[in-house]
C-alpha positions as CSV (number, residue, x, y, z in Angstrom):
1,M,16.3,2.8,4.9
2,V,13.9,0.6,4.1
3,M,13.1,2.3,0.6
4,R,16.8,1.8,0.0
5,F,17.2,-1.6,0.5
6,A,13.4,-2.4,-1.3
7,I,15.3,-0.5,-4.3
8,F,18.9,-2.3,-3.9
9,G,16.5,-5.8,-3.8
10,V,14.5,-5.2,-6.7
11,G,17.0,-4.1,-8.7
12,A,19.1,-7.2,-8.0
13,M,16.2,-9.5,-9.0
14,A,15.4,-7.7,-11.9
15,T,19.2,-7.6,-13.3
16,I,19.1,-11.5,-12.5
17,M,15.8,-11.9,-14.3
18,G,17.0,-9.9,-17.5
19,V,20.5,-11.7,-17.7
20,T,18.9,-15.4,-17.2
21,I,16.0,-15.1,-19.2
22,E,16.5,-15.4,-23.1
23,S,12.9,-14.3,-24.1
24,I,12.0,-10.9,-24.0
25,Y,8.2,-11.5,-24.9
26,G,8.4,-13.8,-22.3
27,L,8.9,-10.9,-19.7
28,W,6.6,-8.7,-21.4
29,F,3.9,-11.4,-20.9
30,L,4.9,-12.1,-17.1
31,C,4.7,-8.5,-16.5
32,A,1.1,-8.1,-18.3
33,D,0.1,-11.4,-16.3
34,L,1.0,-9.8,-12.9
35,V,-0.4,-6.6,-13.3
36,Y,-3.8,-8.6,-14.3
37,V,-3.3,-11.0,-11.5
38,M,-2.6,-8.5,-8.8
39,L,-2.6,-4.4,-9.7
40,F,-6.0,-4.4,-11.8
41,P,-8.4,-5.5,-9.0
42,Q,-6.8,-2.9,-6.8
43,L,-7.3,-0.2,-9.4
44,L,-11.0,-0.9,-9.7
45,A,-11.3,-0.9,-6.0
46,V,-9.6,2.2,-5.7
47,I,-11.8,4.0,-8.5
48,Y,-15.2,2.4,-7.9
49,L,-14.9,1.6,-4.2
50,D,-14.4,4.2,-1.4
51,F,-14.1,2.3,1.5
52,T,-11.3,0.2,0.4
53,N,-8.3,0.8,2.4
54,T,-4.4,0.1,2.7
55,Y,-5.3,-3.0,4.8
56,G,-7.2,-4.7,2.1
57,S,-5.0,-3.6,-0.6
58,L,-2.0,-5.6,1.2
59,F,-3.5,-8.3,2.0
60,A,-4.9,-8.8,-1.6
61,Y,-1.5,-8.2,-2.8
62,I,0.0,-11.2,-0.8
63,V,-2.9,-13.3,-1.8
64,G,-2.9,-13.2,-5.1
65,L,1.1,-13.2,-5.6
66,V,0.6,-16.7,-3.6
67,L,-2.2,-17.7,-5.9
68,R,0.0,-16.6,-9.0
69,I,3.1,-18.3,-8.2
70,G,1.4,-21.3,-6.8
71,G,0.3,-22.3,-10.5
72,G,4.0,-22.4,-11.3
73,E,5.9,-20.3,-14.3
74,P,8.0,-22.1,-16.8
75,L,9.7,-18.9,-17.5
76,L,11.0,-18.9,-14.4
77,G,11.5,-22.3,-13.8
78,L,8.9,-22.4,-10.7
79,T,7.0,-25.7,-10.3
80,P,3.5,-25.3,-9.2
81,F,2.8,-26.1,-5.5
82,I,-1.0,-25.4,-6.3
83,Y,-2.7,-28.0,-8.6
84,Y,-5.6,-26.3,-9.7
85,P,-8.7,-28.7,-11.1
86,M,-8.0,-30.0,-14.6
87,Y,-3.9,-30.2,-14.0
88,D,-2.3,-31.9,-16.6
89,Y,0.1,-34.3,-14.9
90,E,1.9,-35.3,-17.8
91,L,2.8,-32.3,-19.3
92,K,2.9,-30.4,-15.7
93,A,0.8,-27.7,-16.8
94,Q,-2.5,-25.8,-16.0
95,R,-5.5,-26.5,-17.7
96,F,-7.9,-24.2,-15.4
97,P,-7.9,-20.4,-15.9
98,F,-5.9,-19.9,-12.7
99,R,-5.0,-16.4,-13.4
100,T,-8.8,-15.0,-13.9
101,L,-9.5,-16.9,-10.8
102,S,-6.6,-15.5,-9.2
103,M,-7.7,-11.8,-10.3
104,L,-11.2,-12.7,-8.6
105,V,-9.8,-13.7,-5.4
106,T,-7.8,-10.7,-5.2
107,L,-10.6,-8.4,-6.0
108,S,-12.8,-10.0,-3.3
109,A,-9.8,-9.8,-0.6
110,T,-9.3,-6.0,-1.3
111,V,-13.3,-5.7,-0.7
112,L,-13.7,-8.0,2.3
113,M,-10.5,-7.2,4.3
114,S,-11.1,-3.3,3.5
115,A,-14.6,-3.8,4.9
116,L,-13.4,-5.9,8.2
117,M,-11.0,-3.4,9.0
118,K,-13.3,-0.2,8.7
119,V,-15.8,-2.1,10.9
120,L,-13.4,-2.8,13.4
121,F,-11.7,0.8,13.9
122,E,-14.9,2.4,13.5
123,R,-16.8,0.5,16.2
124,E,-13.7,1.0,18.1
125,I,-12.9,-3.0,18.5
126,L,-9.5,-2.4,17.5
127,Q,-8.3,1.1,19.2
128,R,-7.4,4.1,17.3
129,K,-3.4,3.4,17.4
130,Y,-3.2,0.1,16.1
131,D,-4.0,2.0,12.6
132,I,-0.6,2.0,11.4
133,F,-1.3,2.8,7.9
134,R,-3.4,5.9,9.0
135,C,-6.0,5.7,6.8
136,V,-9.3,4.7,8.4
137,V,-9.6,6.6,11.7
138,N,-6.1,7.6,12.8
139,I,-6.2,10.2,9.4
140,P,-3.7,12.9,10.0
141,E,-4.4,16.8,10.9
142,D,-3.2,18.2,8.1
143,T,-5.2,16.1,5.4
144,V,-8.7,16.0,4.4
145,R,-11.0,13.7,2.7
146,I,-12.7,14.7,-0.3
147,G,-15.8,12.6,-1.6
148,S,-16.6,12.1,-5.2
149,E,-18.7,9.9,-7.6
150,I,-15.7,7.9,-8.4
151,G,-14.4,7.5,-4.5
152,E,-12.1,9.4,-1.7
153,M,-9.1,10.8,-2.3
154,S,-7.1,12.4,0.7
155,V,-5.4,15.8,0.1
156,M,-3.3,18.3,2.0
157,N,-5.7,21.1,3.6
158,P,-4.4,24.4,3.0
159,K,-6.7,25.7,5.6
160,I,-5.1,23.5,8.6
161,T,-1.7,23.6,7.6
162,K,0.6,24.0,10.6
163,T,2.7,27.0,10.4
164,Y,6.2,26.9,11.8
165,D,8.8,29.0,12.5
166,A,12.0,27.3,12.8
167,T,14.7,30.2,12.2
168,A,13.1,33.3,14.2
169,D,14.4,35.6,11.7
170,E,12.6,39.2,11.5
171,G,13.2,39.5,7.7
172,L,11.4,36.1,6.9
173,V,7.7,34.9,7.4
174,L,7.0,31.1,7.3
175,M,3.9,30.0,5.8
176,N,2.9,26.7,5.0
177,G,6.3,25.4,5.7
178,G,8.1,27.5,3.3
179,K,9.9,30.7,3.7
180,M,8.2,34.1,2.4
181,N,10.4,37.7,2.2
182,P,7.7,40.0,3.3
183,A,9.2,42.7,1.0
184,L,8.0,40.5,-2.1
185,E,4.5,40.6,-0.7
186,V,2.1,40.2,-4.0
187,R,-0.4,43.1,-4.6
188,D,-3.1,43.5,-6.9
189,I,-1.7,45.1,-10.0
190,S,-4.2,46.1,-12.7
191,L,-3.2,45.8,-16.8
192,G,-2.8,49.3,-17.2
193,D,-0.3,49.5,-14.6
194,I,1.6,46.8,-16.1
195,N,1.7,48.5,-19.6
196,T,3.0,51.7,-17.7
197,I,5.6,50.0,-15.7
198,N,6.8,48.1,-19.1
199,R,7.0,51.4,-21.1
200,S,9.2,52.8,-18.7
201,A,11.3,50.2,-18.1
202,V,11.8,49.8,-21.9
203,L,11.5,52.8,-23.9
204,P,13.8,55.9,-23.4
205,P,12.4,58.8,-22.4
206,P,11.4,61.4,-24.8
207,Y,13.5,64.2,-26.0
208,D,10.9,66.8,-24.2
209,S,11.8,65.6,-21.0
210,I,15.3,66.1,-20.9
211,N,16.7,69.1,-19.6
212,A,19.0,71.4,-21.4
213,D,21.7,70.6,-18.9
214,D,21.5,66.6,-20.5
215,S,22.1,67.6,-23.9
216,D,25.3,65.2,-24.0
217,A,22.8,62.5,-23.3
218,L,21.1,63.4,-26.7
219,P,22.2,61.3,-29.7
220,P,24.0,63.3,-32.3
221,K,21.9,64.7,-35.2
222,Y,23.1,64.8,-39.0
223,D,22.0,67.1,-41.6
224,D,20.4,65.6,-44.6
């Protein structure tokens, strides 16, 4: 339900922006601006900092959005409510590189909040049940954490994937959450067996193997 409302809201805002804003270049520049400020720091953190988590990402996303929107955006008609150093009151323009500052603050917020939440949960200052995003200590049983040089990824573990029997049908075996027919069991077949099967299925039988009673099945012969 939340996803449906989010899709509807984002679609409505995108439609309004597309109708009211006259500059396509301005929309492209604004998109690149928001990606640089809010998403680029999180990409760096996910790739190179394995302890970052969802709490730090969400907190940094909100902080970066506030800092960026606070600097104003003439394309959207937003007046600034955060006056950075060197602000030009006559032209009502920001002279300070607040976009880069917002990006650096977003990166720092991601790192600091992720580290803080990691310490709070691992030292049991916060109980395990409060890990609502299930990314620090309350990790689902059917996932494992794989360490690598570029970070960590949570993937499904086929060894501990639960087996369910919802139909209790004797002709079906449920494995890894899916149905499998026992009659379709995969066997090890050599290349020679495959060639034999293909020849028997495609080529007609030789004349020598046909009995005299099956002479009607032979094609007619024409004399030269």
